[in-house]
C-alpha positions as CSV (number, residue, x, y, z in Angstrom):
1,M,0.0,0.0,0.0
2,N,1.1,3.5,-0.6
3,L,0.7,5.9,2.3
4,R,-2.7,7.1,1.2
5,R,-4.1,3.6,1.2
6,L,-2.3,2.8,4.4
7,R,-3.9,5.7,6.1
8,R,-7.4,4.7,4.9
9,Y,-6.8,1.1,6.0
10,W,-5.7,1.9,9.5
11,D,-8.3,4.7,9.9
12,A,-11.0,2.0,9.1
13,L,-9.5,-0.3,11.7
14,G,-9.4,2.6,14.2
15,K,-13.2,3.0,13.7
16,S,-14.0,-0.7,13.9
17,D,-11.7,-2.6,16.3
18,P,-8.8,-0.3,17.3
19,F,-7.3,-2.2,20.2
20,W,-7.2,-5.5,18.4
21,A,-5.7,-3.9,15.3
22,I,-2.8,-2.9,17.5
23,L,-2.5,-6.0,19.6
24,T,-4.0,-8.8,17.5
25,V,-4.6,-11.3,20.3
26,P,-7.2,-13.7,18.7
27,E,-9.5,-13.9,21.8
28,K,-9.6,-10.1,21.9
29,K,-11.0,-9.6,18.4
30,G,-14.3,-7.9,18.2
31,N,-13.6,-5.1,20.6
32,R,-13.0,-7.5,23.5
33,W,-10.0,-5.6,24.9
34,D,-10.6,-3.8,28.2
35,L,-9.1,-0.3,28.2
36,D,-7.2,-0.6,31.4
37,E,-5.9,-4.1,30.5
38,F,-4.8,-2.8,27.1
39,L,-3.0,0.2,28.5
40,S,-1.3,-1.9,31.1
41,T,0.4,-3.9,28.3
42,G,2.0,-0.6,27.2
43,R,3.4,0.1,30.7
44,G,4.8,-3.4,30.9
45,E,6.4,-3.1,27.5
46,I,8.1,0.2,28.2
47,D,9.3,-1.1,31.6
48,D,10.9,-4.0,29.8
49,V,12.5,-1.7,27.2
50,L,14.0,0.6,29.7
51,A,15.2,-2.3,31.9
52,D,17.0,-3.7,28.8
53,L,18.7,-0.4,28.2
54,R,19.9,-0.3,31.8
55,S,21.3,-3.8,31.3
56,L,23.4,-2.4,28.5
57,G,24.5,0.5,30.7
58,L,22.3,3.0,28.9
59,E,19.9,5.5,30.4
60,P,18.0,7.9,28.1
61,K,17.6,11.5,29.2
62,S,14.2,12.1,30.7
63,G,13.2,15.0,28.5
64,R,11.0,14.2,25.5
65,A,10.2,10.8,23.9
66,L,8.6,10.0,20.6
67,D,6.3,7.1,20.0
68,F,6.2,6.4,16.2
69,G,3.0,4.6,15.2
70,C,1.3,5.5,18.5
71,G,-2.2,4.2,17.6
72,V,-4.5,5.1,20.5
73,G,-1.6,6.0,22.8
74,R,-0.9,2.6,24.5
75,L,2.9,3.3,24.6
76,T,2.8,7.1,24.6
77,Q,1.0,7.1,27.9
78,A,3.5,4.7,29.3
79,L,6.4,6.8,28.1
80,A,4.8,9.9,29.7
81,D,5.2,8.2,33.1
82,R,8.9,8.1,32.6
83,F,9.7,11.2,30.5
84,D,8.9,14.8,31.0
85,E,6.9,14.7,27.7
86,A,5.8,12.0,25.3
87,W,4.6,12.7,21.8
88,G,2.9,10.2,19.6
89,V,2.5,10.3,15.9
90,D,0.3,8.1,13.7
91,I,-1.1,8.0,10.1
92,A,-4.7,7.3,11.0
93,P,-7.1,10.1,12.1
94,S,-9.3,7.8,14.0
95,M,-6.4,6.5,16.1
96,I,-5.3,10.0,16.9
97,E,-8.9,10.9,17.9
98,L,-9.0,8.0,20.3
99,A,-5.5,8.7,21.7
100,N,-6.7,12.2,22.7
101,R,-9.9,10.8,24.1
102,Y,-8.2,8.2,26.2
103,S,-5.3,10.4,27.3
104,R,-4.9,10.5,31.1
105,D,-2.3,13.2,31.1
106,P,-2.9,15.6,28.2
107,E,-0.4,18.1,29.5
108,R,2.4,15.6,29.0
109,C,1.0,13.6,26.1
110,R,0.7,15.2,22.7
111,Y,-0.6,13.4,19.6
112,F,0.1,14.3,15.9
113,L,-1.4,13.1,12.7
114,N,1.3,12.6,10.0
115,T,0.5,11.2,6.5
116,R,3.9,12.2,5.0
117,P,6.8,9.8,4.2
118,D,8.9,11.9,6.6
119,L,8.7,13.6,10.1
120,R,8.9,17.1,8.8
121,L,6.5,18.3,11.4
122,F,9.2,17.8,14.0
123,E,12.4,20.0,14.1
124,D,15.9,18.6,14.2
125,E,17.1,17.3,17.6
126,S,13.6,17.4,19.2
127,F,13.7,14.1,21.2
128,D,15.9,12.4,23.7
129,F,14.3,9.0,23.0
130,V,12.5,7.5,20.0
131,Y,10.6,4.2,20.2
132,S,8.7,2.3,17.6
133,N,7.3,-1.2,17.8
134,I,5.0,-3.3,15.5
135,T,4.6,-0.3,13.2
136,L,7.4,-0.3,10.5
137,Q,6.5,-3.9,9.7
138,H,3.3,-2.6,8.1
139,V,5.1,0.0,6.0
140,E,6.7,-0.7,2.6
141,P,10.5,-0.6,2.5
142,R,10.4,2.5,0.2
143,Y,9.2,4.3,3.3
144,Q,11.0,2.3,6.1
145,G,14.4,3.6,5.1
146,P,13.4,7.3,5.1
147,Y,11.6,7.0,8.4
148,L,14.7,5.4,10.0
149,A,16.7,8.4,8.7
150,E,14.1,10.7,10.2
151,F,14.3,9.0,13.6
152,L,18.0,9.9,13.8
153,R,17.4,13.4,12.5
154,V,14.9,14.3,15.2
155,L,17.1,12.8,18.0
156,V,19.4,15.0,20.1
157,P,23.1,14.0,19.8
158,G,23.6,11.0,22.0
159,G,19.9,10.3,22.0
160,L,18.6,6.7,21.9
161,L,16.5,5.0,19.3
162,V,14.9,1.6,19.9
163,F,12.8,0.0,17.1
164,Q,11.6,-3.4,15.9
165,L,11.7,-4.5,12.3
166,P,11.3,-7.9,10.6
167,S,14.2,-9.1,8.5
168,T,13.2,-12.0,6.4
169,P,10.1,-14.1,6.2
170,S,9.8,-17.8,6.9
171,N,7.2,-17.9,4.2
172,L,9.0,-17.3,0.9
173,D,5.9,-16.0,-0.8
174,V,6.1,-12.9,1.4
175,P,7.6,-9.7,0.0
176,I,10.9,-8.5,1.5
177,A,12.9,-5.2,1.3
178,S,13.8,-5.6,-2.4
179,G,10.1,-5.5,-3.3
180,E,10.5,-8.8,-5.3
181,Y,8.2,-11.7,-5.0
182,P,9.2,-15.3,-5.6
183,A,5.7,-15.9,-7.1
184,P,5.7,-14.1,-10.5
185,K,1.9,-13.9,-10.8
186,R,1.7,-12.2,-7.4
187,R,4.4,-9.7,-8.4
188,I,2.4,-8.8,-11.6
189,R,-0.8,-8.4,-9.6
190,E,0.8,-6.1,-7.1
191,R,2.4,-3.9,-9.8
192,A,-1.0,-3.7,-11.5
193,K,-2.7,-2.7,-8.3
194,A,-0.1,0.0,-7.6
195,V,-1.0,1.9,-10.9
196,T,-4.7,1.2,-10.9
197,P,-7.0,4.0,-9.5
198,D,-8.9,3.1,-6.4
199,P,-12.4,3.4,-8.0
200,V,-11.4,0.8,-10.6
201,L,-10.1,-1.5,-8.0
202,R,-13.4,-1.2,-6.0
203,I,-15.5,-2.0,-9.1
204,Y,-13.2,-4.9,-9.9
205,G,-13.7,-6.2,-6.4
206,L,-17.4,-6.0,-6.7
207,L,-17.4,-7.9,-10.0
208,R,-15.2,-10.6,-8.6
209,R,-17.2,-11.2,-5.4
210,G,-20.6,-10.6,-6.8
211,W,-23.2,-7.9,-5.9
212,P,-23.8,-6.8,-3.2
213,M,-20.2,-6.8,-1.9
214,R,-19.6,-8.4,1.5
215,K,-17.4,-6.5,3.9
216,V,-14.3,-8.5,4.1
217,A,-11.3,-7.3,6.2
218,A,-8.1,-7.2,4.1
219,P,-5.1,-8.8,5.7
220,M,-2.5,-6.6,7.3
221,E,0.5,-6.2,4.9
222,M,3.8,-7.2,6.4
223,W,7.2,-6.0,5.2
224,G,10.8,-6.4,6.3
225,M,14.3,-5.2,5.7
226,P,17.3,-7.5,6.0
227,R,19.4,-6.8,9.0
228,D,22.6,-5.9,7.1
229,Q,20.7,-3.2,5.1
230,V,19.2,-1.8,8.3
231,E,22.5,-1.5,10.0
232,A,24.2,0.0,6.9
233,L,21.5,2.6,6.6
234,L,21.7,3.6,10.3
235,I,25.4,4.1,10.0
236,R,25.1,6.2,6.9
237,C,22.6,8.4,8.7
238,G,24.9,9.0,11.6
239,G,23.8,6.3,14.0
240,T,25.9,4.0,16.1
241,V,24.3,0.5,16.4
242,L,24.7,-0.5,20.1
243,N,22.7,-3.7,20.2
244,V,20.7,-6.0,18.0
245,E,18.7,-8.8,19.4
246,P,16.1,-11.3,18.0
247,D,12.5,-10.2,18.1
248,E,9.4,-12.3,17.7
249,W,6.6,-9.6,17.4
250,A,6.1,-10.4,13.7
251,A,4.9,-14.0,13.5
252,G,6.3,-15.9,10.6
253,W,9.3,-13.6,10.2
254,E,12.8,-13.5,11.6
255,G,13.0,-10.0,13.2
256,F,15.2,-7.9,15.3
257,R,15.1,-5.1,17.8
258,Y,17.7,-2.4,17.3
259,T,19.2,-0.1,19.9
260,V,20.9,2.9,18.3
261,A,22.6,6.1,19.5
262,K,22.8,9.2,17.4
263,G,26.4,10.0,16.8
264,E,28.9,8.6,19.4
265,P,27.5,6.3,22.1
266,P,26.4,8.2,25.1
267,H,28.5,8.3,28.2
268,L,27.6,5.4,30.4
269,P,26.2,6.2,33.9
């Protein structure tokens, strides 16, 4: 999906089943997540991330944190408990609307809608810490690289970046960073879809499924970037890769969580 279609897709999920769209636990599908339970998963996740940083001898400054792909603010609110400010950014208007509705500390949590392939709405060196989890995996590689570069741009010198990204799929029919598909027919279909106007695609879908059209949820797209490409890009953009460890958030993929400093590694406490 290009960013316009990605925005529409996640905006629709934000209106229908937002918590499950973010944490796809099977038994929680159909708006079965409890709000407090859902938010508590964010606090646990951020606790674990900061504990892992401390185990590496790292401690981010407590100024301002950025949550990229904030959804309804699950992680942004958790970051606000540990930083002076936490800003969340997301592509879906419905998610941002819910994030503001559920915010328990609006003075310290701020949410921003961003539909661009960059973070131009934020100035250079605006954040001490940038975190992104289970977000970049839904974004095509042509956008993944620029976003990674933007993470480093908005970090202060010595600031820390932690993000998760799949590397290679265990299912060989899944697209990877090169954009190539082992299945030629699928590759042709995807290229045709990319250049076909949305109204034509909708009519084509109606004709294929029969009239009237049943509402069928499209599967979430998953994308990855091989580890060596990620590390090379981070270094080119002025980052120092401090740690890379296996990550299992993306089922069916080999993935990694990266810990990166902007410029030279920060002085250890």
